[in-house]
N, C-alpha and C positions, 0 to 999 in steps of 0.2 A: 878518684881520678886515676890512680894507678891500676885499679881493677879493670876499669873500662879500657885502658890502653892494652892491658894484658889480654882482655877478651877480644879486642879488635885484632891483635896480633895472632891469636890462636885461630880465629875465623879466617884470617888472610892465609895462614899457612895451610889450613885444611882445604881451602878453595884453590890454592895455587899449586900444591904438591902434585895432584894428578895431572894438571896441565903441564907442569914443568917436565914431567917424565915422558911426554909424548915425543915421538920422532915421526916425521913424515917420510915414509918410505913406500915405494911401490910394492904391492902385494899381488901375486898372481894367484889364480884359482887353485893351483896345486898346494900352495901354502895354507889356503883357507880350508881345504877339505879335512874333515875330522870332527872331533868332539871338543866343544868349548864350554867351559864352566865359568859362571860369573866370577870376576875378580872382586869379591865382596868388600875387601878393604878399600880399594879405589872407588868402587861403586857407592858404598855407603858414605864415603868422604865427600862425594860429589853431589849428594842429594840433600835437599832441604826438606826435612820431614814436616815442617810447619807445626811443630808441637808448641802449644801455647806455653807461656811462662808459668802458668798454673799447673801444667802437666796433668790434665784431667785423665781419668782412667780410660775414657773412650779414645783419646789421642794416643795414650800409651799402647792400648790394645791394637789400634790401627798401625802404629809404628812397629810393633812386634810382628804383626802379620806381614807388613811390607818388608821387614828385614828377612823374614822366612822366605818370602817369595823371591827376593833378590838372591839370597844365598843358595836357593834350590834351582835357580834358572840355568838352563843349558841350551846351547844351540848345536845342532849337528848339520854340517854342510856335506852332503853326499856328492860323490864324483859325477853322478848323473844329473846334477842340478836341482835335486830335491833338498828342501830345507825343513828341519823340524825344530821347534822350540818347545820346551817343557819347563814347568815350574809348579810349585805347590803354593796355593793361597788358602789359608785356613786349613780345612781338612780335605780340600779338593785338589786333585791332580789335574793340571791343565796341559793340553797338548795341542799345538798348532802346526799344521803342515803347509808348505808352499813351495815356491821355486826361488832359486837365487842365481845371480850371475855377476861377474866382475864387469864393470863399465869403465873403460880407460885404465889408468894406472892406479888410481886410488879411490875408486867409488864402487860400492856394493849396492845392488838392487835386490830387494826381497819382495816377492809378490805373494800375498796371502788373500784368498777369496777374491781374486781379481783386482785387488788394491796394491799398487806398487809403491814402495817406499825406498828412496835412495839415501844412502849413507856415505859420508866421507869415511874412508877406511884408513886407519893409521896403526902403525906398530906402536906398542906400548910395553917397553921392557923387552926382556929376552923371549918370552913365550906368550906375550899378550897382544891384544888388539883393542882398539877403541873405535866404536862406531858412533858417528855424530850425524843425526838426521840433517839432510840438506834443506828441509823446510821446517819451520817452527811447528812444534807439536804441543798438544795439551797433555796435562798430567805431570806427575812428579819426576818421572825418569826421562831424561833426554839423551844423555850420553850413556853408552853401554860399554862397560869394561869386561873383557873376557880373557881367560888364560886357557891355552891349549892343554888338553889332558890326553894322555896315552891310554891305550887299552880299551877304548870303547868304539 
């Protein structure tokens, strides 16, 4: 009984901690321009990897590949409205280019290959942002946590 309460408490804290740190503030285009790296601590806390209780080797390998992809993910928002995302999955470097624009005071639109995705854009800590898709998406990653990095 005590272990199950402790487990529930730990799961609750992991799920709530990233959400509690969010501040809803307006972000203008000038603040978004630059190089953003995944905030892997918050990102990994927010993701349910779906690893079975048995912890099979396949699930562990998939989990490690997902962690690598998350930790290596970066977004670059250029002043001219060009957007670049890059990450490593397995041994493959992935690069995606598109366009971006701020819509209103707290929404970001990213268009890749003619497909536009809108995100709620929130400040997350001193140098961080949180992107939440405005429409439900498939896959394991829904909320995107980033920290602004200098020098790139």
